[in-house]
C-alpha positions in Angstrom: -37.1 38.6 18.9 -37.9 42.7 17.3 -38.3 41.0 13.8 -40.8 38.6 15.5 -42.7 42.1 16.0 -42.7 43.1 12.2 -43.6 39.9 10.5 -44.2 36.9 12.8 -43.9 34.2 9.2 -42.4 34.2 6.7 -43.4 33.2 2.4 -39.6 33.8 1.7 -36.0 33.9 3.9 -32.9 33.6 4.6 -30.9 34.1 7.3 -26.5 34.5 7.8 -24.5 35.7 11.0 -20.2 35.7 12.3 -18.7 35.3 15.3 -16.5 38.2 16.6 -15.2 39.7 19.6 -17.2 42.5 19.7 -19.7 43.6 22.3 -23.5 43.5 20.9 -23.6 47.2 21.2 -20.9 47.7 18.9 -21.9 44.9 16.7 -24.8 46.0 15.6 -23.2 49.7 16.1 -20.5 47.9 13.7 -23.3 47.7 11.5 -25.9 50.6 11.6 -22.5 52.2 10.5 -21.5 50.6 7.0 -20.6 52.5 4.7 -21.5 51.2 0.9 -17.3 52.2 0.6 -17.4 48.8 3.2 -19.6 46.5 1.7 -18.6 46.9 -2.0 -21.0 43.7 -3.7 -24.1 46.2 -2.9 -23.6 48.8 -4.6 -22.9 46.8 -8.4 -25.5 44.6 -7.4 -27.7 47.0 -6.2 -26.5 49.2 -10.1 -27.1 45.5 -11.9 -31.2 45.9 -9.8 -32.0 49.9 -11.4 -29.7 49.4 -14.6 -27.1 51.6 -14.0 -28.7 53.3 -11.5 -27.3 53.0 -7.4 -29.9 54.5 -4.8 -26.5 54.2 -2.4 -24.1 56.1 -2.3 -20.8 55.3 -1.6 -19.7 57.2 1.6 -23.4 57.0 3.4 -24.4 54.8 5.6 -26.4 51.5 3.6 -28.6 52.0 6.1 -29.0 55.2 5.7 -29.5 54.5 1.7 -32.2 52.2 2.8 -34.0 54.9 4.8 -34.1 57.1 1.6 -35.0 53.9 -0.4 -38.1 54.0 2.2 -37.6 51.3 4.4 -38.4 52.5 7.9 -36.8 51.3 11.4 -39.0 48.7 13.2 -37.8 48.2 16.3 -34.2 49.2 17.4 -33.3 47.8 21.3 -29.5 46.9 22.5 -29.0 43.7 21.0 -31.1 43.9 17.9 -32.4 46.4 14.9 -35.1 45.3 12.6 -36.1 47.5 9.1 -38.9 46.4 7.0 -40.5 48.3 3.7 -43.5 47.2 1.4 -43.1 46.5 -2.2 -43.9 45.5 -5.3 -39.8 44.4 -5.2 -40.3 42.4 -8.8 -41.0 45.4 -9.7 -37.9 47.1 -11.7 -38.1 50.3 -9.9 -38.9 47.5 -6.4 -41.8 49.6 -6.3 -42.0 50.3 -2.3 -44.4 52.1 -0.7 -44.0 54.6 2.0 -44.8 53.2 5.3 -45.4 54.0 9.0 -44.0 51.6 11.0 -46.6 51.3 13.4 -48.8 50.6 10.2 -46.8 47.8 9.5 -48.2 44.4 11.5 -51.3 44.5 10.2 -50.4 45.6 6.6 -51.7 43.4 4.3 -53.6 45.5 1.3 -53.4 42.6 -1.8 -50.3 42.9 -4.1 -47.8 43.2 -2.6 -45.2 42.2 -0.6 -43.7 42.7 3.1 -39.6 42.5 4.2 -38.6 42.5 7.9 -34.6 42.4 8.6 -32.8 42.7 11.6 -28.7 43.1 13.1 -28.9 41.3 15.8 -26.0 40.5 18.4 -26.3 38.4 21.3 -23.2 36.1 22.7 -20.8 36.6 21.1 -22.3 36.1 17.1 -23.9 38.9 14.5 -27.1 37.2 12.8 -29.2 38.8 9.8 -32.4 37.4 8.9 -34.6 38.7 6.8 -38.6 37.3 6.2 -40.3 38.2 3.8 -45.0 37.9 3.9 -46.9 38.7 0.4 -50.1 39.0 1.2 -51.9 38.0 -1.4 -50.7 34.4 -3.7 -50.6 36.2 -6.5 -47.7 38.6 -5.3 -46.1 35.5 -4.0 -46.1 33.7 -6.8 -45.0 37.5 -8.4 -42.3 37.3 -5.6 -41.4 34.0 -5.8 -40.2 34.2 -9.8 -37.8 37.5 -8.5 -36.8 35.6 -5.6 -35.4 32.4 -7.0 -33.9 35.5 -9.0 -31.7 37.5 -6.6 -31.8 35.6 -3.4 -28.2 33.9 -4.3 -27.2 37.9 -4.4 -29.0 38.6 -1.5 -27.8 36.7 0.6 -24.2 37.8 -0.6 -25.0 40.9 0.1 -25.9 39.9 3.5 -22.7 37.6 4.0 -21.1 40.4 3.0 -22.7 43.3 5.3 -21.7 40.6 8.4 -17.8 40.1 7.2 -18.0 43.7 7.3 -19.8 44.6 10.6 -17.0 42.0 11.9 -13.9 43.9 10.2 -15.5 47.6 11.9 -16.3 46.6 15.8 -13.6 44.2 16.5 -11.1 46.5 14.7 -12.7 49.6 16.7 -12.6 46.8 20.0 -8.5 46.9 19.5 -7.8 50.5 18.4 -6.5 52.5 21.8 -9.3 55.6 23.0 -8.7 58.6 21.6 -7.2 60.9 24.0 
């Protein structure tokens, strides 16, 4: 898994999956193209986190919004996409720090947490896994307090994202070709 290359060990993690009838490339394309309008829980939970100012636009793909917030694509294959970031997520502004994908795996500066999440399509299944690794014990404690608060919302977003990707991928599978 490409996710293992980004963040092989985690202090905190979550996994979710849905069954679907779509080719891996189509399932991944659907997860990548989803807009906030298709995953409304992400908009209101992000707005709640940022005191009413969601950084995500309703008509823009969610992943593009994450990139605008300083997440970067770590790796991509036909069956998996991995997105990463470094931040102080326990702060109200998220404390996101711009980092190149090539520098992510080795990053170990104290005071930060590294997050990596993927979408993976295989065998009639689309899954997502989120892994977080703190760079020192103090950051692990801070992130742990934050995680206890936000993990239920994070899980809700991930499940809704997967269900919306399934709807989009299966809808496109059943639409007649153009022309």
